[in-house]
N, C-alpha and C positions, 0 to 999 in steps of 0.2 A: 504494500500500500504506500502511495506517495502523496505528500501534500502538494499543493499547487506550486510550491517553490522547488519541487523535485527532491526534497529530503524525505527519507523514510523514517517516520517516527518509531520510537520504541513502543511496541503494542501495549506494554504494561503502563507506560507513562500517560496514555491517553485519558484514562479515567482515574488514576490514582490520586485520591484526595481532592478531586475536583467536582464530584457529583453535587449538583444543585447549588453550587456556590456562584454567587454573582460577584464579579470583579468589583473591588471597592471604588474604582474609578468609573463605575457605570458600564463596565465591559459587557459585551454581548457575545453570543456563540452562534456560529454559522454552520449550517448543514450544507455540504457540497456533494455533488454527484459527478462521478467520472465515468464517461462512457467507454465503449470498446475501442475507440480511437484515441483515448487519452485526453479528450477534451473535458474540461471541468466547468460546472455550472453551479451557481448559487441557488439552492433550493429554498431556504428560509433562514431567518435570523430569529433567535430566541434570547430571552433574558438570562436564562441559566443553562449550564451545560446539560443538566438532567432533562430539561424540556427539549433541547436539541437532540439528545440521544433517544428520547421517546419518539420523536419524529423519524429519526433514522431507523429505528426498529419497525415502525409502521411501513416505511417505504421498502425495507428489506423483506418484509412479510409478503410483498407482492411477487417475490422470487424473480425479479429482473436480474440480468447479468451485470448491471452497472454497479460500481463501487460507491458506497455512501460513507462519508466521514465527517466528523465534527472537529472544529478548531475555533479558537478565539477569533471573533470578527474584528478585522482591522480595516479602517477606512483608508 
């Protein structure tokens, strides 16, 4: 799995200590979709990582081949 900057995150670091936590600076979490061609698309933005991960699970439940991943939303 790759982030949009091409770096492969450590799978254990994605959720460790972050569930449901809102960034003190008003940070938000983005759900991204990567298709079979490697193109990435912003699906939604949520206030907490937990909310974004719940959306991710819902999309993954449709059994599409695309990759969905959550990361902090940076403008």
